[in-house]
C-alpha positions as CSV (number, residue, x, y, z in Angstrom):
1,M,18.6,-62.0,-198.0
2,T,19.8,-64.5,-195.4
3,A,16.4,-64.3,-193.7
4,L,14.7,-65.3,-197.0
5,Y,17.0,-68.3,-197.3
6,I,16.2,-69.3,-193.7
7,A,12.5,-68.8,-194.2
8,G,12.6,-70.8,-197.5
9,A,14.5,-73.7,-195.8
10,V,12.0,-73.8,-192.9
11,L,9.0,-73.8,-195.3
12,G,10.7,-76.4,-197.5
13,S,11.4,-78.6,-194.5
14,L,7.8,-78.3,-193.3
15,G,6.5,-79.1,-196.8
16,L,8.6,-82.2,-197.0
17,L,7.5,-83.2,-193.5
18,A,3.9,-82.7,-194.4
19,L,4.4,-85.2,-197.3
20,A,5.8,-87.9,-195.0
21,P,3.6,-91.0,-195.0
22,V,2.1,-92.1,-191.7
23,A,0.2,-95.3,-191.0
24,V,-1.9,-96.6,-188.2
25,E,-2.7,-100.2,-187.6
26,A,-5.3,-101.3,-185.0
27,A,-5.9,-104.9,-184.1
28,Y,-8.4,-106.5,-181.7
29,E,-8.2,-110.2,-181.0
30,D,-8.9,-112.4,-178.0
31,G,-9.9,-109.4,-175.9
32,R,-6.6,-107.6,-176.5
33,F,-6.4,-104.3,-178.4
34,V,-3.1,-103.1,-180.0
35,L,-2.5,-99.8,-181.7
36,T,0.7,-99.2,-183.7
37,G,1.7,-96.1,-185.6
38,R,4.4,-95.6,-188.2
39,A,5.8,-92.2,-189.2
40,G,7.9,-92.8,-192.3
41,P,10.2,-95.7,-191.4
42,V,9.8,-95.3,-187.6
43,P,7.3,-97.7,-185.9
44,V,5.7,-96.5,-182.6
45,K,3.7,-98.6,-180.3
46,L,0.8,-96.4,-179.2
47,F,-1.3,-98.7,-177.1
48,P,-0.8,-100.5,-174.7
49,R,2.3,-98.9,-173.4
50,E,5.0,-100.8,-171.5
51,K,5.0,-100.1,-167.8
52,T,8.2,-99.0,-166.1
53,E,9.1,-98.4,-162.5
54,A,9.5,-94.7,-163.2
55,G,6.1,-94.7,-164.8
56,N,4.5,-96.1,-161.7
57,A,6.0,-93.3,-159.5
58,E,4.6,-90.7,-162.0
59,K,1.3,-92.5,-162.1
60,S,0.4,-91.6,-158.6
61,A,1.0,-87.9,-159.3
62,E,-1.0,-88.2,-162.5
63,E,-3.9,-89.8,-160.6
64,K,-3.9,-86.9,-158.2
65,K,-4.0,-84.4,-161.1
66,K,-6.9,-86.3,-162.8
67,R,-8.9,-86.2,-159.6
68,S,-8.6,-82.4,-159.5
69,F,-10.1,-81.9,-163.0
70,R,-13.8,-81.3,-163.3
71,H,-15.8,-83.9,-165.0
72,L,-17.0,-83.0,-168.5
73,T,-20.7,-82.1,-168.6
74,P,-23.1,-83.7,-171.2
75,P,-23.3,-80.6,-173.4
76,V,-19.5,-80.4,-173.6
77,L,-19.4,-84.2,-174.4
78,R,-21.9,-83.6,-177.2
79,I,-19.8,-80.8,-178.6
80,L,-16.7,-83.0,-178.4
81,A,-18.5,-85.9,-180.1
82,D,-20.0,-83.7,-182.8
83,C,-16.6,-82.0,-183.6
84,G,-14.8,-85.4,-183.5
85,C,-17.3,-87.0,-185.9
86,R,-17.1,-84.0,-188.3
87,A,-13.2,-84.1,-188.3
88,F,-13.2,-87.9,-188.7
89,A,-15.6,-87.6,-191.7
90,K,-13.4,-85.0,-193.4
91,L,-10.2,-87.0,-192.6
92,I,-11.6,-90.4,-193.8
93,R,-12.1,-89.0,-197.3
94,R,-8.4,-88.3,-197.6
95,V,-6.9,-91.5,-196.2
96,R,-6.3,-94.9,-197.9
97,I,-7.4,-98.1,-196.1
98,G,-4.8,-100.7,-196.9
99,L,-6.1,-103.6,-194.9
100,L,-9.5,-104.3,-193.4
101,Q,-10.2,-107.7,-191.8
102,A,-13.1,-108.5,-189.5
103,R,-14.4,-111.8,-188.2
104,Y,-17.6,-111.8,-186.1
105,T,-19.2,-114.9,-184.7
106,A,-22.7,-114.5,-183.2
107,G,-23.6,-116.9,-180.5
108,G,-25.2,-117.3,-177.2
109,P,-27.8,-119.3,-175.3
110,D,-30.8,-117.7,-177.2
111,P,-30.8,-118.8,-180.9
112,Y,-33.1,-116.0,-181.9
113,R,-30.8,-113.3,-180.6
114,A,-27.8,-115.0,-182.2
115,A,-29.5,-115.2,-185.6
116,M,-30.6,-111.5,-185.3
117,A,-27.0,-110.4,-184.3
118,Y,-25.7,-112.4,-187.3
119,A,-28.1,-110.7,-189.7
120,R,-27.2,-107.2,-188.4
121,A,-23.5,-107.9,-188.6
122,G,-23.9,-109.2,-192.1
123,L,-25.8,-106.1,-193.2
124,A,-23.2,-103.8,-191.6
125,M,-20.3,-105.7,-193.2
126,E,-22.0,-105.5,-196.6
127,G,-22.3,-101.7,-196.3
128,V,-18.6,-101.4,-195.3
129,A,-17.5,-103.8,-198.1
130,R,-19.1,-101.4,-200.6
131,L,-17.0,-98.5,-199.3
132,V,-13.7,-100.3,-198.9
133,E,-12.4,-102.4,-201.7
134,N,-10.5,-105.6,-200.9
135,A,-12.2,-105.8,-197.4
136,D,-12.0,-109.2,-195.9
137,L,-15.2,-109.4,-193.8
138,R,-16.9,-112.5,-192.4
139,A,-19.9,-113.1,-190.2
140,D,-20.7,-116.5,-188.8
141,V,-23.2,-117.9,-186.3
142,D,-22.6,-120.4,-183.6
143,F,-25.8,-121.5,-181.8
144,D,-23.8,-123.5,-179.3
145,G,-21.3,-120.8,-178.5
146,A,-21.1,-119.0,-175.2
147,G,-21.3,-115.5,-176.6
148,P,-20.3,-113.3,-179.5
149,L,-16.7,-113.2,-180.6
150,F,-15.0,-110.5,-182.6
151,A,-11.5,-110.2,-184.2
152,G,-10.4,-107.5,-186.6
153,R,-7.5,-105.6,-188.0
154,V,-7.3,-102.3,-190.0
155,R,-4.4,-100.4,-191.5
156,I,-4.8,-96.8,-192.6
157,F,-2.4,-94.7,-194.6
158,A,-2.3,-90.9,-194.9
159,R,0.2,-88.0,-195.2
160,L,1.3,-86.3,-192.0
161,G,0.1,-82.9,-193.3
162,T,-3.4,-84.4,-193.8
163,V,-3.5,-85.7,-190.2
164,L,-2.2,-82.4,-188.8
165,W,-4.7,-80.4,-190.9
166,G,-7.6,-82.6,-189.6
167,A,-6.4,-82.2,-186.0
168,A,-6.2,-78.4,-186.4
169,G,-9.7,-78.3,-187.9
170,F,-11.0,-80.4,-185.0
171,G,-9.4,-78.1,-182.5
172,M,-10.6,-74.9,-184.0
173,D,-14.2,-76.2,-184.4
174,F,-14.3,-77.5,-180.9
175,L,-12.9,-74.2,-179.4
176,R,-15.4,-72.2,-181.4
177,K,-18.4,-74.3,-180.3
178,Y,-17.1,-74.5,-176.7
179,L,-16.7,-70.8,-176.4
180,C,-20.2,-70.2,-177.8
181,Y,-21.5,-72.7,-175.3
182,K,-19.7,-70.9,-172.4
183,R,-20.9,-67.4,-173.6
184,G,-24.5,-68.7,-173.8
185,K,-24.2,-70.2,-170.3
186,G,-23.0,-66.9,-168.9
187,E,-19.7,-68.0,-167.4
């Protein structure tokens, strides 16, 4: 009977953990990308990481390890991209986008290219605005500008169980396709 209580407590804890809200916020501005995650009330800076002296000593060992890995072949990269896109498509249906802001300014020395980039960005933003309510998207054109400029921010909310389920689905799909590829290759 004690084993049933323990199993029930473990399953109940996992169930509550799966319901924990997680949020990811990505921002790009002035050539700087910042990625922050939040699991419940705990914020975690995911990218860029702060550098420490101990991290620099470990970095040289990591660099040696990276050099020993084989480079991924194009078929494996295609399998990885295909599985990643499928997992992302399944996951995006189950998340809530709380904030979406994007500012794009097309510019450059060629006015024709700047105008075409502005038109493409406007069409893309119109398509995204139909999918995400309350999206704050803006495209501008600056014919005297040096080049295109972009700034954006997105905040996505989900449940931890949903994210873990999506990651497990991606892993299983990738392993299945990768093993089929290896068997077909004869290795």
